[in-house]
C-alpha positions as CSV (number, residue, x, y, z in Angstrom):
1,M,4.7,5.4,-32.9
2,G,1.2,3.9,-32.3
3,Q,-2.1,4.6,-31.1
4,L,-5.2,2.1,-30.5
5,A,-8.9,3.4,-28.6
6,T,-10.0,1.4,-26.0
7,D,-13.0,-0.6,-26.1
8,L,-16.0,1.2,-24.4
9,K,-15.8,-1.1,-21.2
10,S,-12.2,-1.2,-21.2
11,N,-9.0,0.7,-20.6
12,E,-5.4,1.8,-21.6
13,I,-4.1,-1.1,-19.5
14,A,-6.2,-3.5,-21.5
15,A,-5.1,-1.8,-24.8
16,I,-1.6,-1.4,-24.0
17,P,-0.7,-5.0,-24.9
18,A,-2.8,-4.9,-28.0
19,L,-1.1,-2.2,-29.2
20,L,2.5,-3.7,-28.3
21,K,0.9,-7.0,-30.8
22,L,0.6,-4.4,-33.8
23,L,4.5,-2.8,-33.4
24,S,7.6,-4.2,-34.5
25,L,9.3,-3.5,-31.4
26,R,13.3,-5.3,-32.1
27,G,15.8,-2.7,-31.6
28,A,13.1,0.0,-30.2
29,T,13.0,1.7,-27.4
30,V,9.1,1.7,-25.6
31,T,8.2,4.7,-23.3
32,I,5.2,4.5,-21.3
33,D,3.8,6.5,-17.9
34,A,3.3,5.2,-14.8
35,L,-0.2,3.5,-15.9
36,G,1.7,0.9,-18.2
37,C,4.0,-0.1,-15.5
38,H,3.0,-3.9,-15.4
39,I,5.4,-6.8,-15.1
40,Q,3.4,-8.7,-18.2
41,I,3.5,-5.4,-20.5
42,A,7.6,-5.2,-19.5
43,G,7.4,-9.0,-20.0
44,Q,5.9,-8.4,-23.3
45,I,8.2,-5.6,-24.8
46,V,11.1,-7.9,-24.4
47,E,9.8,-10.9,-25.8
48,Q,9.2,-8.8,-28.9
49,E,12.6,-8.3,-28.8
50,G,12.2,-4.1,-27.4
51,D,13.3,-2.2,-24.7
52,Y,11.5,-0.2,-22.2
53,V,11.3,2.6,-19.8
54,L,8.6,3.1,-17.4
55,A,8.0,5.4,-15.1
56,V,7.6,4.3,-11.2
57,K,5.4,6.5,-8.8
58,D,5.1,6.5,-5.0
59,N,2.2,4.2,-4.9
60,Q,4.5,1.5,-6.3
61,A,6.2,1.6,-2.8
62,T,8.2,-1.7,-3.0
63,L,8.9,-1.4,-7.3
64,R,9.9,2.5,-6.3
65,Q,12.1,1.8,-3.4
66,E,14.2,-1.0,-5.3
67,V,14.7,1.1,-8.6
68,Q,16.0,4.3,-6.1
69,R,18.3,1.5,-4.5
70,V,19.8,0.3,-7.9
71,I,20.1,4.0,-8.6
72,D,21.7,5.1,-5.9
73,E,24.2,2.2,-5.8
74,V,25.3,2.6,-9.0
75,R,25.6,6.6,-7.9
76,T,27.6,5.8,-5.1
77,A,30.2,2.4,-7.2
78,P,33.6,3.4,-7.8
79,R,34.6,4.4,-11.2
80,H,36.4,2.6,-13.2
81,S,39.2,3.9,-16.2
82,L,38.7,1.9,-19.1
83,E,42.6,3.2,-19.7
84,P,45.1,0.3,-19.4
């Protein structure tokens, strides 16, 4: 868990990469609300060997639709048994 104050003329989007640099992410799962749903932030987490769960809101229409498509695809895919 981490916390970092933002500079006076900055915002959370700028502070997130700085905070991530301070943390050891190997094997960790980082959760961030929709504000932090940026390709650069996700890329940094992966580069630091972590995993992520990022919220996606309707104001990111293309991404939201793609996420929903993948979820629907997984839900409707035939289930395979692991039994021989």
